[in-house]
C-alpha positions as CSV (number, residue, x, y, z in Angstrom):
1,X,-19.2,-44.8,-21.3
2,X,-15.9,-44.1,-19.5
3,X,-14.4,-42.6,-22.6
4,X,-17.4,-40.3,-23.0
5,X,-17.3,-39.0,-19.4
6,X,-13.5,-38.4,-19.1
7,X,-13.0,-35.6,-21.7
8,X,-15.6,-33.2,-20.2
9,X,-14.0,-33.7,-16.7
10,X,-10.6,-32.9,-18.0
11,X,-11.7,-29.9,-20.0
12,X,-13.7,-28.6,-16.9
13,X,-10.5,-28.7,-14.8
14,X,-8.6,-26.5,-17.3
15,X,-10.5,-23.3,-17.0
16,X,-10.1,-23.1,-13.2
17,X,-6.3,-23.4,-13.5
18,X,-6.2,-21.0,-16.5
19,X,-8.3,-18.5,-14.6
20,X,-6.0,-18.6,-11.6
21,X,-3.0,-18.0,-13.9
22,X,-4.8,-15.0,-15.5
23,X,-5.6,-13.6,-12.1
24,X,-2.0,-13.9,-11.0
25,X,-0.8,-12.2,-14.2
26,X,-3.4,-9.5,-13.7
27,X,-2.1,-8.9,-10.2
28,X,1.5,-8.5,-11.4
29,X,0.2,-6.0,-14.1
30,X,-1.7,-4.1,-11.4
31,X,1.6,-3.7,-9.5
32,X,3.4,-2.0,-12.4
33,X,2.0,1.5,-11.7
34,X,3.0,1.4,-8.0
35,X,6.2,-0.4,-8.9
36,X,7.4,2.6,-10.9
37,X,7.5,4.5,-7.6
38,X,8.3,1.7,-5.2
39,X,11.5,0.5,-6.9
40,X,13.1,4.0,-7.0
41,X,12.0,4.6,-3.5
42,X,13.7,1.3,-2.5
43,X,16.9,2.6,-4.2
44,X,16.6,5.7,-2.1
45,X,16.3,3.6,1.1
46,X,19.5,1.6,0.2
47,X,21.4,4.9,-0.4
48,X,20.2,6.4,2.8
49,X,21.2,3.4,4.8
50,X,24.8,3.7,3.6
51,X,24.9,7.4,3.8
52,X,23.8,7.2,7.4
53,X,26.8,5.0,8.2
54,X,24.7,1.9,8.7
55,X,25.6,-1.6,7.3
56,X,24.2,-2.4,3.9
57,X,22.4,-5.5,5.1
58,X,20.0,-3.3,7.1
59,X,18.1,-2.2,3.9
60,X,16.8,-5.7,3.0
61,X,16.4,-6.6,6.7
62,X,14.1,-3.6,7.3
63,X,12.2,-4.3,4.1
64,X,11.4,-7.8,5.3
65,X,10.9,-7.1,9.0
66,X,8.9,-3.8,8.6
67,X,7.4,-3.6,5.1
68,X,6.4,0.1,5.3
69,X,8.2,2.6,3.1
70,X,7.7,5.8,5.0
71,X,8.4,4.1,8.3
72,X,11.6,2.6,7.1
73,X,12.9,5.9,5.9
74,X,12.2,7.4,9.3
75,X,13.8,4.4,11.1
76,X,17.1,4.9,9.2
77,X,17.5,8.3,10.6
78,X,16.4,7.2,14.1
79,X,18.8,4.3,14.1
80,X,21.6,6.5,12.9
81,X,21.1,8.9,15.8
82,X,20.5,6.1,18.4
83,X,17.0,7.3,19.2
84,X,15.5,5.9,22.4
85,X,13.3,2.8,22.0
86,X,10.2,4.5,23.5
87,X,10.5,7.3,20.8
88,X,10.9,4.7,18.1
89,X,7.8,2.8,19.3
90,X,5.7,5.9,19.4
91,X,6.8,6.9,15.9
92,X,5.9,3.5,14.6
93,X,2.4,3.7,16.2
94,X,1.7,7.2,14.8
95,X,3.0,6.6,11.3
96,X,1.4,3.2,10.8
97,X,-1.8,3.8,12.7
98,X,-3.5,4.6,9.3
99,X,-3.3,0.9,8.5
100,X,-6.1,0.3,11.1
101,X,-8.5,2.2,8.9
102,X,-7.2,0.5,5.7
103,X,-8.3,-2.9,7.2
104,X,-12.0,-1.7,7.2
105,X,-12.2,-1.7,3.4
106,X,-9.3,-3.9,2.3
107,X,-10.6,-7.2,0.8
108,X,-9.0,-9.6,3.2
109,X,-12.1,-11.7,3.2
110,X,-11.1,-12.9,-0.3
111,X,-8.0,-14.7,1.1
112,X,-9.1,-17.9,2.7
113,X,-5.8,-19.5,3.6
114,X,-4.7,-18.3,7.1
115,X,-1.0,-18.0,6.1
116,X,-1.8,-16.1,2.9
117,X,-4.2,-13.9,4.9
118,X,-1.4,-13.2,7.5
119,X,0.9,-12.2,4.6
120,X,-1.8,-10.0,3.1
121,X,-2.2,-8.1,6.4
122,X,1.6,-7.8,6.7
123,X,1.9,-6.5,3.1
124,X,-1.1,-4.1,3.3
125,X,1.0,-1.0,2.4
126,X,-0.4,2.3,1.0
127,X,0.4,1.4,-2.6
128,X,-1.3,-2.0,-2.4
129,X,-4.4,-0.3,-0.8
130,X,-4.5,2.4,-3.5
131,X,-4.1,-0.1,-6.4
132,X,-6.8,-2.4,-5.0
133,X,-9.2,0.5,-4.4
134,X,-9.1,1.4,-8.1
135,X,-10.3,-2.1,-9.1
136,X,-14.0,-2.9,-9.6
137,X,-15.4,-5.2,-7.0
138,X,-16.1,-8.0,-9.6
139,X,-12.5,-8.1,-10.7
140,X,-11.0,-8.7,-7.3
141,X,-9.7,-12.1,-6.1
142,X,-7.3,-13.6,-3.6
143,X,-4.8,-14.6,-6.3
144,X,-4.8,-11.2,-7.9
145,X,-4.4,-9.4,-4.6
146,X,-1.6,-11.6,-3.3
147,X,0.3,-11.5,-6.7
148,X,0.1,-7.7,-6.5
149,X,1.3,-7.5,-2.9
150,X,4.2,-10.0,-3.5
151,X,5.3,-8.0,-6.6
152,X,5.2,-4.7,-4.6
153,X,7.5,-6.2,-2.0
154,X,9.8,-7.6,-4.6
155,X,10.2,-4.1,-6.1
156,X,10.9,-2.7,-2.7
157,X,13.5,-5.3,-1.6
158,X,15.1,-5.3,-5.0
159,X,15.3,-1.5,-5.1
160,X,16.9,-1.5,-1.6
161,X,19.6,-3.9,-2.8
162,X,20.2,-1.9,-5.9
163,X,20.5,1.2,-3.8
164,X,23.0,-0.4,-1.5
165,X,25.1,-1.4,-4.5
166,X,24.9,2.1,-6.0
167,X,25.7,3.8,-2.7
168,X,28.8,1.6,-2.3
169,X,30.0,2.8,-5.7
170,X,29.3,6.5,-5.2
171,X,32.0,8.8,-4.0
172,X,29.6,11.4,-2.4
173,X,26.1,11.3,-0.8
174,X,23.0,12.3,-2.7
175,X,20.6,14.8,-1.2
176,X,16.8,15.0,-1.5
177,X,16.0,11.3,-1.8
178,X,13.2,11.6,0.7
179,X,11.0,13.5,-1.8
180,X,10.5,10.2,-3.7
181,X,7.9,9.1,-1.1
182,X,5.8,12.3,-1.5
183,X,6.0,12.0,-5.3
184,X,4.8,8.4,-5.1
185,X,1.8,9.2,-2.9
186,X,0.9,12.1,-5.2
187,X,0.8,9.8,-8.3
188,X,-1.3,7.1,-6.5
189,X,-3.8,9.8,-5.3
190,X,-4.2,11.1,-8.8
191,X,-4.7,7.6,-10.2
192,X,-7.3,6.8,-7.6
193,X,-9.1,10.0,-8.3
194,X,-9.2,9.5,-12.1
195,X,-10.6,6.0,-11.6
196,X,-13.3,6.9,-9.1
197,X,-14.0,10.6,-9.6
198,X,-14.7,11.0,-5.9
199,X,-14.6,14.8,-5.7
200,X,-16.3,14.9,-2.3
201,X,-13.8,12.5,-0.8
202,X,-10.9,14.6,-2.2
203,X,-12.4,17.8,-0.7
204,X,-12.9,16.1,2.6
205,X,-9.3,14.9,2.6
206,X,-8.1,18.4,1.8
207,X,-10.2,19.9,4.6
208,X,-8.9,17.3,7.0
209,X,-5.2,18.0,6.2
210,X,-5.7,21.8,6.3
211,X,-7.4,21.6,9.7
212,X,-4.7,19.3,11.1
213,X,-1.9,21.5,10.0
214,X,-3.5,24.5,11.7
215,X,-4.7,22.9,14.9
216,X,-2.1,20.2,15.5
217,X,1.0,20.8,13.3
218,X,3.1,18.5,15.4
219,X,1.0,15.4,14.7
220,X,-0.8,16.6,11.6
221,X,-0.9,13.1,9.9
222,X,-2.5,11.4,12.9
223,X,-5.1,14.2,13.3
224,X,-5.8,14.4,9.6
225,X,-6.5,10.6,9.5
226,X,-8.9,10.7,12.4
227,X,-10.7,13.7,11.1
228,X,-10.9,12.3,7.6
229,X,-12.4,9.0,8.9
230,X,-14.9,11.0,11.0
231,X,-16.0,13.0,8.0
232,X,-16.3,9.9,5.8
233,X,-18.5,8.3,8.4
234,X,-20.7,11.4,8.6
235,X,-21.0,11.5,4.9
236,X,-21.9,7.8,4.8
237,X,-24.6,8.3,7.4
238,X,-26.1,11.3,5.5
239,X,-26.1,9.5,2.1
240,X,-27.7,6.3,3.5
241,X,-30.5,8.3,5.2
242,X,-31.5,10.0,1.9
243,X,-34.7,8.6,0.4
244,X,-34.3,6.8,-2.9
245,X,-36.9,8.1,-5.5
246,X,-36.8,5.0,-7.6
247,X,-37.6,2.8,-4.6
248,X,-40.4,5.0,-3.5
249,X,-42.0,5.1,-6.9
250,X,-41.7,1.3,-7.2
């Protein structure tokens, strides 16, 4: 009887382990599209650090302490010009305030381990949010999410180290590296639009940015985010109040 029971138990344990490995592999594959922009942007960060006259170790230190691409690029310039701490703190608040809204729809509930969840919150960057948003709900999992986020940070830290090495070997500075961030966000936006076909959301985002640039050009990003969230909430309220013909006929 023991010989008959053991084989099914062993075979039942294999699929769970195999499934987890497939989820991790899928998470690494998910990161490739964002990694194509993250790695070159990390190189740009490493180059900017050296070109600003700062020590090379600052690039990986920033990438570990404040894993946020746009913020790190801003901090390099602020550190180079010895910007007051209050101005640095306000900049960090304004630039990263959008992450508060990300948390509303980011699938943190999938991650049960508290340490893993803390890392997932820490690594909730724009690229990770955009990549996850393009996945169907049924295909999301903690292992896939964490594998994607760890891969994204690996690209970023590795790119920064490569940038420092390249910058140390170059005889002259390179201009225009900051445009890599704008290019990356453009690619991620196009990918998200192709996967969801959310034309109303794109139009609302465009209207929010236009209004923010006209009304508050000094803090356009902050205003656009608040306005976009308000418009999305209004759209959600209108769509949920509409009667469903199928339900009424049933």
